[in-house]
FIKOLZA-1660 file (N, C-alpha, C; in steps of 0.1 Angstrom, whole numbers, plus 5000, padded with zeros to 4 digits):
% residues 48
   i   px   py   pz ch aa at
   1 6313 7168 7524  A  M  N
   1 6318 7171 7512  A  M CA
   1 6312 7179 7499  A  M  C
   2 6324 7191 7500  A  N  N
   2 6318 7198 7487  A  N CA
   2 6315 7195 7474  A  N  C
   3 6310 7202 7465  A  R  N
   3 6302 7198 7449  A  R CA
   3 6318 7193 7442  A  R  C
   4 6328 7198 7440  A  E  N
   4 6337 7204 7433  A  E CA
   4 6347 7185 7435  A  E  C
   5 6348 7188 7449  A  R  N
   5 6357 7175 7452  A  R CA
   5 6349 7164 7447  A  R  C
   6 6335 7163 7451  A  A  N
   6 6324 7150 7445  A  A CA
   6 6327 7149 7432  A  A  C
   7 6326 7155 7423  A  K  N
   7 6326 7159 7410  A  K CA
   7 6343 7151 7405  A  K  C
   8 6353 7156 7414  A  K  N
   8 6366 7152 7410  A  K CA
   8 6367 7132 7418  A  K  C
   9 6359 7131 7424  A  V  N
   9 6364 7115 7430  A  V CA
   9 6353 7109 7419  A  V  C
  10 6339 7112 7416  A  L  N
  10 6334 7107 7404  A  L CA
  10 6339 7105 7392  A  L  C
  11 6350 7114 7388  A  K  N
  11 6354 7109 7375  A  K CA
  11 6371 7100 7376  A  K  C
  12 6376 7104 7388  A  L  N
  12 6386 7092 7392  A  L CA
  12 6380 7079 7393  A  L  C
  13 6365 7079 7397  A  L  N
  13 6360 7064 7399  A  L CA
  13 6357 7060 7383  A  L  C
  14 6356 7068 7378  A  D  N
  14 6351 7065 7362  A  D CA
  14 6365 7058 7354  A  D  C
  15 6374 7066 7358  A  S  N
  15 6387 7062 7352  A  S CA
  15 6390 7049 7354  A  S  C
  16 6388 7046 7366  A  I  N
  16 6394 7032 7372  A  I CA
  16 6384 7021 7369  A  I  C
  17 6373 7028 7366  A  N  N
  17 6362 7015 7358  A  N CA
  17 6364 7014 7348  A  N  C
  18 6370 7021 7339  A  K  N
  18 6372 7021 7326  A  K CA
  18 6385 7012 7320  A  K  C
  19 6395 7014 7332  A  E  N
  19 6410 7005 7332  A  E CA
  19 6404 6993 7335  A  E  C
  20 6395 6993 7348  A  I  N
  20 6394 6975 7350  A  I CA
  20 6385 6974 7338  A  I  C
  21 6373 6976 7330  A  E  N
  21 6370 6973 7320  A  E CA
  21 6381 6966 7309  A  E  C
  22 6391 6976 7306  A  L  N
  22 6402 6971 7294  A  L CA
  22 6409 6960 7297  A  L  C
  23 6411 6958 7314  A  L  N
  23 6418 6949 7320  A  L CA
  23 6411 6933 7317  A  L  C
  24 6398 6936 7326  A  G  N
  24 6391 6924 7321  A  G CA
  24 6395 6917 7306  A  G  C
  25 6391 6929 7300  A  G  N
  25 6391 6923 7286  A  G CA
  25 6403 6918 7282  A  G  C
  26 6412 6922 7280  A  A  N
  26 6427 6916 7279  A  A CA
  26 6430 6904 7286  A  A  C
  27 6428 6901 7301  A  I  N
  27 6427 6892 7304  A  I CA
  27 6416 6883 7297  A  I  C
  28 6406 6881 7294  A  H  N
  28 6398 6875 7290  A  H CA
  28 6399 6870 7277  A  H  C
  29 6407 6876 7269  A  K  N
  29 6413 6875 7257  A  K CA
  29 6429 6862 7258  A  K  C
  30 6437 6866 7267  A  M  N
  30 6445 6860 7273  A  M CA
  30 6442 6842 7278  A  M  C
  31 6429 6841 7281  A  Q  N
  31 6423 6830 7287  A  Q CA
  31 6420 6824 7276  A  Q  C
  32 6416 6831 7265  A  L  N
  32 6410 6823 7252  A  L CA
  32 6421 6817 7243  A  L  C
  33 6431 6824 7247  A  S  N
  33 6443 6822 7233  A  S CA
  33 6449 6809 7239  A  S  C
  34 6449 6802 7227  A  P  N
  34 6459 6786 7233  A  P CA
  34 6473 6784 7243  A  P  C
  35 6481 6794 7238  A  V  N
  35 6493 6798 7245  A  V CA
  35 6486 6800 7255  A  V  C
  36 6481 6809 7260  A  A  N
  36 6479 6806 7277  A  A CA
  36 6476 6794 7280  A  A  C
  37 6468 6790 7277  A  L  N
  37 6457 6777 7280  A  L CA
  37 6471 6770 7283  A  L  C
  38 6481 6765 7272  A  D  N
  38 6493 6755 7269  A  D CA
  38 6501 6766 7288  A  D  C
  39 6503 6775 7287  A  R  N
  39 6512 6781 7297  A  R CA
  39 6505 6773 7311  A  R  C
  40 6489 6776 7313  A  Q  N
  40 6486 6772 7326  A  Q CA
  40 6483 6757 7327  A  Q  C
  41 6489 6747 7319  A  G  N
  41 6488 6734 7318  A  G CA
  41 6476 6728 7319  A  G  C
  42 6465 6734 7311  A  R  N
  42 6450 6731 7310  A  R CA
  42 6451 6728 7289  A  R  C
  43 6443 6714 7289  A  S  N
  43 6445 6708 7278  A  S CA
  43 6434 6719 7270  A  S  C
  44 6439 6720 7254  A  K  N
  44 6431 6729 7249  A  K CA
  44 6415 6726 7245  A  K  C
  45 6413 6713 7244  A  N  N
  45 6399 6704 7244  A  N CA
  45 6389 6710 7255  A  N  C
  46 6397 6714 7265  A  K  N
  46 6385 6719 7280  A  K CA
  46 6374 6722 7276  A  K  C
  47 6376 6737 7268  A  F  N
  47 6367 6745 7267  A  F CA
  47 6359 6743 7252  A  F  C
  48 6366 6734 7242  A  N  N
  48 6353 6729 7233  A  N CA
  48 6343 6719 7234  A  N  C
% end
């Protein structure tokens, strides 16, 4: 694999990694919100 291609692949992986982190953060916030807990049928007191 040539150098330019390797750089492109690394750049792509880096951006994918950032997207995953953003998505993970969003999911984490959703799980912490009472509305999301209600939708999943869990009691709000489970985490307190």
